[in-house]
N, C-alpha and C positions, 0 to 999 in steps of 0.2 A: 205629259210624260213623253220623253223623247222616242220617235219611232226608230227602232233599231232593225226592222225587218230586213232593209236593203243591206245593211252592214253585216248581219250574221249570215246572209246568203252569199256573201263575197266568197268565190272559190278559192282555194289555196292549192289546187292541183298543179302539176308540172313543176314543182319545185324540188330542189334537193333538200336534204334533212335540215341543214343549217338555214337555208332561205325560208323554209316552211316554218321553223320555230321562230325566226325573227318576225315573220309575217302574223303569226299567230299571237306572238308576244305583243306587238303592236296593235293588233286588232282587240286583245283583251284589255290593254290599258285604254284604249279609246272607249270601249264600251263599258268598262267597269274596272276590275282590278286583276292584276297578275301577281303571282307570288313564286319565287324560286324556292324549292324545298330540298335543297341539297343537289348532288350530281345527277340524280336519276328521277327526280319527281319535280312538278311544279303544278300551279293551280290556276284556274281561271274563275271569276266570279262576275255575273251580270245580275244586278238587281233591278227587276221590273215588276212583278206582280206579287201577290201574296201566297202564290204557290211556288215552292222551291223543289227543282229536281237536282239531286246530287248524284252525279255519274262518276264512275271510276272507269278510266279507259288507258289504253296503251297507245303510244305514238304509232306503233307499227299497225294497230287495229284501226285507229283513226284514218290513216293513209291508204289502208287497203279497203275498208269497208264503206266509207263515206264517199259519195260521188263528188262532194266538194272539198273533201280532205279537211273537214272542220270537225270539231268534237260532236258527238252523237246528240247531245242536249241542245245544241244550237237550233236543231230543227224544231223543238219544242218552244224554244224562244220565239223563233220566227212564226210558227203556226198558231201557238197558244197564247203567246205573250207571257210564258212563265218566267220566273228567275231561274238561274242555273248556275250551280257550283260545280265545276269539273276538276277532278284530280287525275293528273296524266303522269304515267310513268313510262320511261324508256325500257321496254322489255317487261317480262312478267316477274314482278318484285313482291306480289301480294301486299304492296305498300307497307312492308315492314321496315321502317325507317324512323329514327327518333324525330327527325324534322317534321315528319308527317303527324306523329304523335302530338308534338308541340303545336302544330298548326291546329289540330282539332281541340286541343286544350285552349288555345287562344279564341278560336270561334265559340266556344261554350263560355269562356269568361266575358266575351264581348256581347252575349245574347244573341248571336246572329240567327239561330234556329228559332228563338222565341219570337222573332219578328215576323214568322210566316204562319199563316193559318194551316197550311198543309205542306208536309215534306216528304218527298218520295226519294228513296235510295235505290239506285240501280247499278248493275254490273253483271258480268258474265265471266265464268271460270275464275282465275285468280281475282279478277275485278269484282265477281260476285261474292267472293269471300270477303273482300275489302268492304263492299256496301253493306253486308251483314255486320261485319266487325265494327266499323265506324257508326253505324246507325244509333248505338248507344249514345252518341253525343246529342241526338235529338230526340228525347223521349216523346212517344206518340207518333212517331213517322210510320209510314208504310214502306216496306222493303220488297223489291222484286230482285231476285238473285237467280241467274241461269247457270246451272251446272256448277254451283259453288263448292269448293273445297271447305270443309269445317276447320281443318288445321293441317299442317304439315308435320307437326310434332311426332317424331318416330314412335313415342310412347303411346300416342293416341291413333296414329294412322300409318304405321309401319307397315301395313299390308298394301299400301298404295306404291307401287314402284315407279310411277310415271315421273316424279319429280325428286329422284333420290339426291341428284346433284345440288338441290336447293334447300336440303334439310339442315344447312348451317344457319339458315335464317331462324330467328327466335320467334316462337309462336306462344311463348309462356308468360311474356310481360304485358304491358298495356295493350288494350285492344286486341288480346290474343285468340282466345278460343271463340271463334264466331258464333256458335250457337247460343252460348251464354250471353253474348253481347246482345242478342235479340230480345232479351227479357223485357227491354224498356220500350220496344216497339209496340205500336197498336196492333199491327198485323204484318205478317211477312209471307211471301209467296216464294217457294222454292221449285223451279221448273227443272225437270230432268228426264232422261230417258232410262226407265228401269231396266232396260236390256243392256246398258252401258255399266258393267259391274262395279267400277270403282266410284262412278258418279253416283249410282244408287246407294252405295254404302256410305258416302259422305252425306247424301240427303237423309238417310236414315238417322244421322247424328243430330240432325236439325229437328227432330220431333220434339215439339213444344205446344202448349195449348193455343198459342197465338200464332202458329205457323200452319199454313196450308201448303201441302206438297202436291204439285200439278204434274202429273205423269204424262210423258210424251213418248210413248213406245214407237220404236222403229225410225225415230228421227236421227239417231246416230250421235256422233261426238261433237257436232258443230251447230248446237241448237241456236245460238244467236244468229248465225247466218241464215239458218232456214227460217227463223221468225221474220227476218228481214225480207227474204225472198217472198214469203206469203203475205207481207203487208200488214202483219198484225202486231209488231213490236211497238209501234207508236200507239195504236189503239189500246194496247194493253196498259201502257204508261198513262195514257188519257184517263182510262178508268181508275186507275190507281190514284191520279191526281184529284179525281172527283170523289174519291172514297167508295167507288162503285165496283171495285174489282173483287169478284168472288170466283168460287168454282164454276158456277154455272155460267157467269158472263165470259169467262176465259175459254170454256169448252164450246160456247157458241162461236167465238172468233176462231177457235182452233179447227173448226170444220173446213177452214181453208186448206187443210192438209189432203182433201180429197182431190185437189188439183195440184199437188205439189209433186213433181216427178221423182225427187229424191225419196220422199216417203213412200210413194207407190212402188218404186223399184225395190226399196228395202223390204217392204211387205210382201211383195211377189217372191223375193229371194227367200224370205223366212218361211213362207208356206211351201216353197219347193223343198227347203230343208226339212221341214217337218212332215213331208210327204202328204199334203193336204191338197190333193189334186183337184177334188170337187170344188172346195173353197177357192182355191187359186183360179180355177175356171170361171167361177162367178166374179172374182175380181177383175180378171183380164176383160171378161166380157163388159162389165160396168165401165172400165176405164177406156176400152176401145169404143164405146158407144158414145162416150162424153168428150174425148180428147183425140187429138191427132197423136196416136201412140203406136207406131208400127211394131216396136218391140213386144207390146202387150198383145197386139193383133196376132203376131206369129207365135207367141207362147199360147195363145188361146187356140189357135188351130192345132198345135201340137197336143195340148191336153185334150181336146175333144178326140183326136185320133186314139190317144192313150185310153181313153175312157169309153171309146166305141160310141161317141155321140156326135160324130161329124154331122155338119149342116147338110141337108139334102140338097143336091145340086138341081138347079132349074132345068126343066125338060126342054130339049131342042125345039119340039114342035109347039 
């Protein structure tokens, strides 16, 4: 089998949009297949092993989040030898386009997904919606979706004001209501912060016997970025590809939040807002003892003064 590691590791940084797409198109054609799916979508397919990772990504996300400006799944091709199908959109489209529907119909007719022992669908936000919605094309797949919407259909999700300008998109035709599309999945994992009101409401719509909802409180509105910063996103997908992802294995990895500054600042702010001074003092003490965190040290000193628990000064003699 051809060694593709060096090729998928080729960086596409420092290019303008047109150059970047041309280079990615050429790379995809060299390694496997490239398909244009209308004005705002295209796909790349690399066949390598009997584990297939299907990712949904945006042009903007790839160029902003990847150090090499290459699709997220290329890392798994390089490090794990997986096969990779990547659906890419220009902007947030939720992949609601007839050409995308037809492409998945074609993949089903060609038996693409049947050729793999393990299929994992992944996406975040609008791409998480798409990962759940299109997973119906591969019965028995595992789905990992971060902060996915269930639908933008105003009859079902009119309470979510964040994407009102995109309600013209149709969510009631093929591959439409994502929670229902998960019925064919072996298992699905929905990652969300329950303190993000609208994300939590969408997550509730995914309640199904084969769905595990993984709560990440105090992580905020950019969970994929946080997972990348904690270096646990690839291990999560690795576990999914080995059919070993569970609530327990996820939360073992998620202990990395103890060293994540964004999470710790959010937790400190929440404890302040809840007037939980003693618990906040314990948090700040723990963080100050483990990390170089001047902000937590200053807050610890202030909380000790407020609670009359200042540390005794060392005697001069």
